[in-house]
C-alpha positions in Angstrom: 198.2 106.9 -16.4 196.3 105.8 -19.5 197.9 105.6 -23.6 195.9 107.1 -26.1 194.7 106.9 -30.2 192.6 108.6 -32.5 194.2 109.6 -35.6 197.9 109.5 -33.7 198.5 108.2 -30.5 199.9 109.6 -27.3 201.7 107.6 -25.2 200.6 108.4 -21.8 197.7 110.3 -20.4 197.6 111.4 -16.5 194.2 111.4 -15.3 193.2 113.0 -12.0 190.2 112.2 -10.6 187.6 112.2 -14.1 190.3 115.3 -16.4 193.3 114.3 -17.9 195.2 116.8 -16.9 198.8 116.1 -18.9 199.7 114.4 -22.1 203.6 112.8 -22.7 205.3 111.5 -25.5 208.2 109.6 -25.6 211.2 109.0 -27.8 214.9 108.1 -28.5 215.2 110.7 -30.8 213.2 113.7 -32.6 214.1 112.4 -35.7 210.3 112.4 -36.4 209.9 115.1 -34.1 206.8 116.8 -36.7 204.8 113.5 -36.1 206.0 113.5 -32.1 204.8 116.7 -32.5 201.5 116.0 -34.3 200.1 113.4 -32.0 200.8 115.3 -28.6 199.0 118.8 -30.2 195.6 116.2 -31.2 195.9 114.9 -28.0 196.3 118.5 -26.1 193.2 119.6 -28.5 191.5 116.7 -27.4 191.6 116.9 -23.7 191.8 120.9 -23.7 195.3 121.2 -22.0 197.9 124.3 -22.7 200.7 122.6 -23.1 202.4 118.4 -23.4 205.7 117.1 -22.7 207.8 115.4 -25.2 210.5 112.8 -23.2 213.4 112.3 -25.1 216.8 110.9 -24.5 218.9 114.4 -24.5 216.6 117.1 -26.3 215.5 119.8 -24.3 213.9 122.9 -25.3 210.7 124.7 -25.2 208.5 126.1 -28.7 204.5 127.1 -28.8 202.5 125.1 -31.3 198.9 126.0 -32.6 199.3 127.7 -29.5 200.3 125.2 -26.9 203.4 124.8 -25.3 205.5 122.0 -25.9 207.8 121.3 -23.2 210.9 119.1 -24.6 212.9 117.2 -21.7 215.7 114.7 -21.2 214.5 111.0 -19.6 217.3 111.5 -16.8 216.0 115.5 -16.5 212.2 113.9 -16.4 213.0 111.2 -13.2 214.3 113.6 -11.1 210.7 115.8 -10.8 
């Protein structure tokens, strides 16, 4: 697990072997939703990933931005996976 930063920052990127396989943003609330999405999308484009995760306190759902899938998962539910 790593932290990644360019213009924005992605809280966690998970590397398997030599390849980044997952990008995760963590935020308590989505008060700054567009900023969180922008940073996650930057990492998704950089590492050629089709989907990313935003872990929140309560929000749950999925949306498509710039042809990338963003999953919103409450922390308690993510910890069960």
